[in-house]
Structure formats: structure tokens, C-alpha cells
PDB file as gemmi writes it, atoms N, CA and C in Angstrom:
CRYST1    1.000    1.000    1.000  90.00  90.00  90.00 P 1                      
ATOM      1  N   MET A   1      -5.991 -64.087  53.980  1.00  0.00           N  
ATOM      2  CA  MET A   1      -5.277 -62.947  53.415  1.00  0.00           C  
ATOM      3  C   MET A   1      -4.359 -62.362  54.475  1.00  0.00           C  
ATOM      4  N   GLU A   2      -3.139 -62.042  54.063  1.00  0.00           N  
ATOM      5  CA  GLU A   2      -2.172 -61.504  54.998  1.00  0.00           C  
ATOM      6  C   GLU A   2      -2.412 -60.019  55.218  1.00  0.00           C  
ATOM      7  N   ASP A   3      -2.200 -59.572  56.431  1.00  0.00           N  
ATOM      8  CA  ASP A   3      -2.465 -58.185  56.810  1.00  0.00           C  
ATOM      9  C   ASP A   3      -1.167 -57.395  56.817  1.00  0.00           C  
ATOM     10  N   TYR A   4      -1.142 -56.277  56.092  1.00  0.00           N  
ATOM     11  CA  TYR A   4       0.063 -55.461  55.987  1.00  0.00           C  
ATOM     12  C   TYR A   4      -0.143 -54.085  56.608  1.00  0.00           C  
ATOM     13  N   ASP A   5      -1.042 -53.945  57.566  1.00  0.00           N  
ATOM     14  CA  ASP A   5      -1.330 -52.647  58.175  1.00  0.00           C  
ATOM     15  C   ASP A   5      -0.098 -51.988  58.787  1.00  0.00           C  
ATOM     16  N   GLU A   6       0.807 -52.774  59.331  1.00  0.00           N  
ATOM     17  CA  GLU A   6       1.979 -52.181  59.981  1.00  0.00           C  
ATOM     18  C   GLU A   6       2.917 -51.506  58.988  1.00  0.00           C  
ATOM     19  N   LEU A   7       2.711 -51.714  57.710  1.00  0.00           N  
ATOM     20  CA  LEU A   7       3.535 -51.068  56.696  1.00  0.00           C  
ATOM     21  C   LEU A   7       3.066 -49.648  56.396  1.00  0.00           C  
ATOM     22  N   SER A   8       1.906 -49.269  56.881  1.00  0.00           N  
ATOM     23  CA  SER A   8       1.333 -47.971  56.529  1.00  0.00           C  
ATOM     24  C   SER A   8       2.225 -46.797  56.943  1.00  0.00           C  
ATOM     25  N   ALA A   9       2.952 -46.917  58.030  1.00  0.00           N  
ATOM     26  CA  ALA A   9       3.831 -45.835  58.482  1.00  0.00           C  
ATOM     27  C   ALA A   9       5.095 -45.753  57.634  1.00  0.00           C  
ATOM     28  N   GLY A  10       5.497 -46.847  57.048  1.00  0.00           N  
ATOM     29  CA  GLY A  10       6.703 -46.868  56.222  1.00  0.00           C  
ATOM     30  C   GLY A  10       7.967 -46.865  57.051  1.00  0.00           C  
ATOM     31  N   PRO A  11       9.097 -46.694  56.384  1.00  0.00           N  
ATOM     32  CA  PRO A  11      10.376 -46.684  57.091  1.00  0.00           C  
ATOM     33  C   PRO A  11      10.516 -45.450  57.978  1.00  0.00           C  
ATOM     34  N   ASP A  12      11.340 -45.569  59.009  1.00  0.00           N  
ATOM     35  CA  ASP A  12      11.590 -44.423  59.882  1.00  0.00           C  
ATOM     36  C   ASP A  12      12.510 -43.426  59.179  1.00  0.00           C  
ATOM     37  N   GLU A  13      12.914 -42.380  59.877  1.00  0.00           N  
ATOM     38  CA  GLU A  13      13.727 -41.321  59.272  1.00  0.00           C  
ATOM     39  C   GLU A  13      15.103 -41.803  58.827  1.00  0.00           C  
ATOM     40  N   GLU A  14      15.547 -42.950  59.336  1.00  0.00           N  
ATOM     41  CA  GLU A  14      16.831 -43.527  58.933  1.00  0.00           C  
ATOM     42  C   GLU A  14      16.670 -44.557  57.817  1.00  0.00           C  
ATOM     43  N   GLY A  15      15.449 -44.733  57.325  1.00  0.00           N  
ATOM     44  CA  GLY A  15      15.194 -45.685  56.250  1.00  0.00           C  
ATOM     45  C   GLY A  15      15.028 -47.114  56.720  1.00  0.00           C  
ATOM     46  N   LYS A  16      14.778 -47.307  58.023  1.00  0.00           N  
ATOM     47  CA  LYS A  16      14.633 -48.656  58.591  1.00  0.00           C  
ATOM     48  C   LYS A  16      13.168 -49.047  58.696  1.00  0.00           C  
ATOM     49  N   LEU A  17      12.898 -50.292  58.354  1.00  0.00           N  
ATOM     50  CA  LEU A  17      11.547 -50.832  58.492  1.00  0.00           C  
ATOM     51  C   LEU A  17      11.649 -52.222  59.107  1.00  0.00           C  
ATOM     52  N   CYS A  18      10.966 -52.420  60.216  1.00  0.00           N  
ATOM     53  CA  CYS A  18      10.956 -53.704  60.906  1.00  0.00           C  
ATOM     54  C   CYS A  18       9.589 -54.353  60.703  1.00  0.00           C  
ATOM     55  N   ALA A  19       9.588 -55.497  60.078  1.00  0.00           N  
ATOM     56  CA  ALA A  19       8.353 -56.247  59.845  1.00  0.00           C  
ATOM     57  C   ALA A  19       8.552 -57.685  60.309  1.00  0.00           C  
ATOM     58  N   MET A  20       9.086 -57.811  61.511  1.00  0.00           N  
ATOM     59  CA  MET A  20       9.391 -59.118  62.083  1.00  0.00           C  
ATOM     60  C   MET A  20       8.147 -59.770  62.673  1.00  0.00           C  
ATOM     61  N   HIS A  21       8.242 -61.084  62.854  1.00  0.00           N  
ATOM     62  CA  HIS A  21       7.245 -61.886  63.568  1.00  0.00           C  
ATOM     63  C   HIS A  21       5.854 -61.804  62.946  1.00  0.00           C  
ATOM     64  N   ASN A  22       5.792 -61.980  61.653  1.00  0.00           N  
ATOM     65  CA  ASN A  22       4.514 -62.097  60.953  1.00  0.00           C  
ATOM     66  C   ASN A  22       4.444 -63.488  60.345  1.00  0.00           C  
ATOM     67  N   THR A  23       3.435 -63.765  59.602  1.00  0.00           N  
ATOM     68  CA  THR A  23       3.321 -65.059  58.928  1.00  0.00           C  
ATOM     69  C   THR A  23       3.427 -64.878  57.420  1.00  0.00           C  
ATOM     70  N   TRP A  24       4.106 -63.825  57.007  1.00  0.00           N  
ATOM     71  CA  TRP A  24       4.188 -63.508  55.579  1.00  0.00           C  
ATOM     72  C   TRP A  24       4.981 -64.568  54.837  1.00  0.00           C  
ATOM     73  N   ARG A  25       4.503 -64.930  53.682  1.00  0.00           N  
ATOM     74  CA  ARG A  25       5.153 -65.927  52.841  1.00  0.00           C  
ATOM     75  C   ARG A  25       5.914 -65.288  51.680  1.00  0.00           C  
ATOM     76  N   GLN A  26       5.659 -64.012  51.436  1.00  0.00           N  
ATOM     77  CA  GLN A  26       6.341 -63.284  50.365  1.00  0.00           C  
ATOM     78  C   GLN A  26       6.430 -61.812  50.731  1.00  0.00           C  
ATOM     79  N   LEU A  27       7.278 -61.094  50.046  1.00  0.00           N  
ATOM     80  CA  LEU A  27       7.368 -59.655  50.275  1.00  0.00           C  
ATOM     81  C   LEU A  27       6.069 -59.017  49.789  1.00  0.00           C  
ATOM     82  N   PRO A  28       5.446 -58.201  50.605  1.00  0.00           N  
ATOM     83  CA  PRO A  28       4.202 -57.562  50.184  1.00  0.00           C  
ATOM     84  C   PRO A  28       4.468 -56.487  49.137  1.00  0.00           C  
ATOM     85  N   SER A  29       3.632 -56.422  48.132  1.00  0.00           N  
ATOM     86  CA  SER A  29       3.808 -55.422  47.077  1.00  0.00           C  
ATOM     87  C   SER A  29       3.652 -54.005  47.625  1.00  0.00           C  
ATOM     88  N   ASP A  30       3.024 -53.847  48.780  1.00  0.00           N  
ATOM     89  CA  ASP A  30       2.902 -52.533  49.426  1.00  0.00           C  
ATOM     90  C   ASP A  30       4.271 -51.910  49.709  1.00  0.00           C  
ATOM     91  N   LEU A  31       5.291 -52.730  49.831  1.00  0.00           N  
ATOM     92  CA  LEU A  31       6.641 -52.223  50.091  1.00  0.00           C  
ATOM     93  C   LEU A  31       7.155 -51.361  48.940  1.00  0.00           C  
ATOM     94  N   LEU A  32       6.651 -51.566  47.757  1.00  0.00           N  
ATOM     95  CA  LEU A  32       7.140 -50.823  46.597  1.00  0.00           C  
ATOM     96  C   LEU A  32       6.967 -49.318  46.736  1.00  0.00           C  
ATOM     97  N   ARG A  33       6.006 -48.867  47.538  1.00  0.00           N  
ATOM     98  CA  ARG A  33       5.844 -47.418  47.728  1.00  0.00           C  
ATOM     99  C   ARG A  33       7.045 -46.805  48.431  1.00  0.00           C  
ATOM    100  N   PHE A  34       7.869 -47.607  49.050  1.00  0.00           N  
ATOM    101  CA  PHE A  34       9.030 -47.111  49.787  1.00  0.00           C  
ATOM    102  C   PHE A  34      10.342 -47.413  49.058  1.00  0.00           C  
ATOM    103  N   SER A  35      10.261 -47.727  47.785  1.00  0.00           N  
ATOM    104  CA  SER A  35      11.452 -48.162  47.049  1.00  0.00           C  
ATOM    105  C   SER A  35      12.554 -47.111  47.006  1.00  0.00           C  
ATOM    106  N   ASP A  36      12.206 -45.838  47.173  1.00  0.00           N  
ATOM    107  CA  ASP A  36      13.218 -44.787  47.149  1.00  0.00           C  
ATOM    108  C   ASP A  36      13.612 -44.298  48.544  1.00  0.00           C  
ATOM    109  N   LYS A  37      13.121 -44.979  49.605  1.00  0.00           N  
ATOM    110  CA  LYS A  37      13.406 -44.566  50.988  1.00  0.00           C  
ATOM    111  C   LYS A  37      13.985 -45.686  51.839  1.00  0.00           C  
ATOM    112  N   LEU A  38      13.658 -46.912  51.498  1.00  0.00           N  
ATOM    113  CA  LEU A  38      13.995 -48.062  52.335  1.00  0.00           C  
ATOM    114  C   LEU A  38      15.475 -48.421  52.229  1.00  0.00           C  
ATOM    115  N   MET A  39      16.158 -48.401  53.391  1.00  0.00           N  
ATOM    116  CA  MET A  39      17.580 -48.739  53.428  1.00  0.00           C  
ATOM    117  C   MET A  39      17.853 -50.016  54.219  1.00  0.00           C  
ATOM    118  N   HIS A  40      17.052 -50.281  55.219  1.00  0.00           N  
ATOM    119  CA  HIS A  40      17.233 -51.451  56.086  1.00  0.00           C  
ATOM    120  C   HIS A  40      15.868 -52.108  56.274  1.00  0.00           C  
ATOM    121  N   LEU A  41      15.762 -53.365  55.897  1.00  0.00           N  
ATOM    122  CA  LEU A  41      14.503 -54.103  55.997  1.00  0.00           C  
ATOM    123  C   LEU A  41      14.720 -55.355  56.818  1.00  0.00           C  
ATOM    124  N   ASN A  42      13.964 -55.495  57.889  1.00  0.00           N  
ATOM    125  CA  ASN A  42      14.069 -56.685  58.732  1.00  0.00           C  
ATOM    126  C   ASN A  42      12.770 -57.472  58.619  1.00  0.00           C  
ATOM    127  N   MET A  43      12.841 -58.625  57.984  1.00  0.00           N  
ATOM    128  CA  MET A  43      11.689 -59.512  57.801  1.00  0.00           C  
ATOM    129  C   MET A  43      11.904 -60.831  58.545  1.00  0.00           C  
ATOM    130  N   SER A  44      12.726 -60.807  59.596  1.00  0.00           N  
ATOM    131  CA  SER A  44      13.017 -62.016  60.366  1.00  0.00           C  
ATOM    132  C   SER A  44      11.748 -62.613  60.958  1.00  0.00           C  
ATOM    133  N   TYR A  45      11.783 -63.902  61.120  1.00  0.00           N  
ATOM    134  CA  TYR A  45      10.701 -64.653  61.753  1.00  0.00           C  
ATOM    135  C   TYR A  45       9.385 -64.557  60.977  1.00  0.00           C  
ATOM    136  N   ASN A  46       9.489 -64.538  59.660  1.00  0.00           N  
ATOM    137  CA  ASN A  46       8.348 -64.699  58.779  1.00  0.00           C  
ATOM    138  C   ASN A  46       8.492 -66.066  58.122  1.00  0.00           C  
ATOM    139  N   GLN A  47       7.679 -66.355  57.154  1.00  0.00           N  
ATOM    140  CA  GLN A  47       7.731 -67.647  56.473  1.00  0.00           C  
ATOM    141  C   GLN A  47       8.164 -67.472  55.013  1.00  0.00           C  
ATOM    142  N   ILE A  48       9.014 -66.500  54.767  1.00  0.00           N  
ATOM    143  CA  ILE A  48       9.476 -66.204  53.417  1.00  0.00           C  
ATOM    144  C   ILE A  48      10.537 -67.215  53.024  1.00  0.00           C  
ATOM    145  N   THR A  49      10.331 -67.870  51.887  1.00  0.00           N  
ATOM    146  CA  THR A  49      11.284 -68.881  51.432  1.00  0.00           C  
ATOM    147  C   THR A  49      12.100 -68.411  50.240  1.00  0.00           C  
ATOM    148  N   GLY A  50      11.700 -67.303  49.637  1.00  0.00           N  
ATOM    149  CA  GLY A  50      12.428 -66.762  48.494  1.00  0.00           C  
ATOM    150  C   GLY A  50      12.089 -65.295  48.331  1.00  0.00           C  
ATOM    151  N   VAL A  51      12.882 -64.607  47.577  1.00  0.00           N  
ATOM    152  CA  VAL A  51      12.668 -63.180  47.359  1.00  0.00           C  
ATOM    153  C   VAL A  51      12.378 -62.965  45.878  1.00  0.00           C  
ATOM    154  N   SER A  52      11.310 -62.254  45.605  1.00  0.00           N  
ATOM    155  CA  SER A  52      10.934 -62.004  44.222  1.00  0.00           C  
ATOM    156  C   SER A  52      11.859 -60.970  43.587  1.00  0.00           C  
ATOM    157  N   SER A  53      11.742 -60.831  42.298  1.00  0.00           N  
ATOM    158  CA  SER A  53      12.587 -59.880  41.570  1.00  0.00           C  
ATOM    159  C   SER A  53      12.290 -58.433  41.936  1.00  0.00           C  
ATOM    160  N   MET A  54      11.176 -58.181  42.624  1.00  0.00           N  
ATOM    161  CA  MET A  54      10.852 -56.812  43.015  1.00  0.00           C  
ATOM    162  C   MET A  54      11.882 -56.234  43.984  1.00  0.00           C  
ATOM    163  N   ILE A  55      12.705 -57.072  44.595  1.00  0.00           N  
ATOM    164  CA  ILE A  55      13.730 -56.589  45.520  1.00  0.00           C  
ATOM    165  C   ILE A  55      14.690 -55.648  44.784  1.00  0.00           C  
ATOM    166  N   GLY A  56      14.823 -55.807  43.484  1.00  0.00           N  
ATOM    167  CA  GLY A  56      15.673 -54.939  42.686  1.00  0.00           C  
ATOM    168  C   GLY A  56      15.151 -53.515  42.572  1.00  0.00           C  
ATOM    169  N   SER A  57      13.905 -53.282  42.948  1.00  0.00           N  
ATOM    170  CA  SER A  57      13.309 -51.944  42.904  1.00  0.00           C  
ATOM    171  C   SER A  57      13.768 -51.063  44.048  1.00  0.00           C  
ATOM    172  N   PHE A  58      14.345 -51.656  45.070  1.00  0.00           N  
ATOM    173  CA  PHE A  58      14.757 -50.905  46.256  1.00  0.00           C  
ATOM    174  C   PHE A  58      16.189 -50.409  46.044  1.00  0.00           C  
ATOM    175  N   ILE A  59      16.291 -49.231  45.463  1.00  0.00           N  
ATOM    176  CA  ILE A  59      17.583 -48.711  45.011  1.00  0.00           C  
ATOM    177  C   ILE A  59      18.519 -48.315  46.153  1.00  0.00           C  
ATOM    178  N   LEU A  60      17.988 -48.076  47.342  1.00  0.00           N  
ATOM    179  CA  LEU A  60      18.814 -47.681  48.479  1.00  0.00           C  
ATOM    180  C   LEU A  60      19.020 -48.802  49.502  1.00  0.00           C  
ATOM    181  N   LEU A  61      18.399 -49.938  49.281  1.00  0.00           N  
ATOM    182  CA  LEU A  61      18.452 -51.037  50.256  1.00  0.00           C  
ATOM    183  C   LEU A  61      19.880 -51.522  50.449  1.00  0.00           C  
ATOM    184  N   GLU A  62      20.330 -51.476  51.710  1.00  0.00           N  
ATOM    185  CA  GLU A  62      21.681 -51.917  52.073  1.00  0.00           C  
ATOM    186  C   GLU A  62      21.649 -53.191  52.879  1.00  0.00           C  
ATOM    187  N   VAL A  63      20.658 -53.336  53.739  1.00  0.00           N  
ATOM    188  CA  VAL A  63      20.584 -54.469  54.652  1.00  0.00           C  
ATOM    189  C   VAL A  63      19.202 -55.108  54.560  1.00  0.00           C  
ATOM    190  N   CYS A  64      19.202 -56.405  54.379  1.00  0.00           N  
ATOM    191  CA  CYS A  64      17.953 -57.161  54.375  1.00  0.00           C  
ATOM    192  C   CYS A  64      18.177 -58.383  55.240  1.00  0.00           C  
ATOM    193  N   ALA A  65      17.505 -58.431  56.365  1.00  0.00           N  
ATOM    194  CA  ALA A  65      17.688 -59.548  57.298  1.00  0.00           C  
ATOM    195  C   ALA A  65      16.418 -60.355  57.400  1.00  0.00           C  
TER     196      ALA A  65                                                      
END                                                                             
């Protein structure tokens, strides 16, 4: 089971969330709690091969790396 403890703090005051260097294979559903705050999401160096339709829930998301 993948561990998402680092998501507990959520995005910073600028709406940025860095979740780099994990072994995640998909976007964690825990991210949905930040759908109205998240503007910049960095998931670099994970094992994500595709993005689910839940990405459409992030109404303020501008940058996804």
C-alpha cells in the first residue's frame, strides 16, 4: 500500500504541493480535499503512467509537472 502521509499538510499558501520522488503509480484520492486550493502540483519522479479523470476536479490547477 502506498503511503500518502506527506499530503496531510496540503498545499502551501501559494497553492503549491510537491510530491516528488515517491513510488506512486496513480494520483492519490487524498488530493481531492485540496481541489479548491491546489494551483501547482509536482509529481515528478513517481511511477505515474496516466492521469485519471479526477484531475478535472482541480479547478485552480495551473501547473502539473
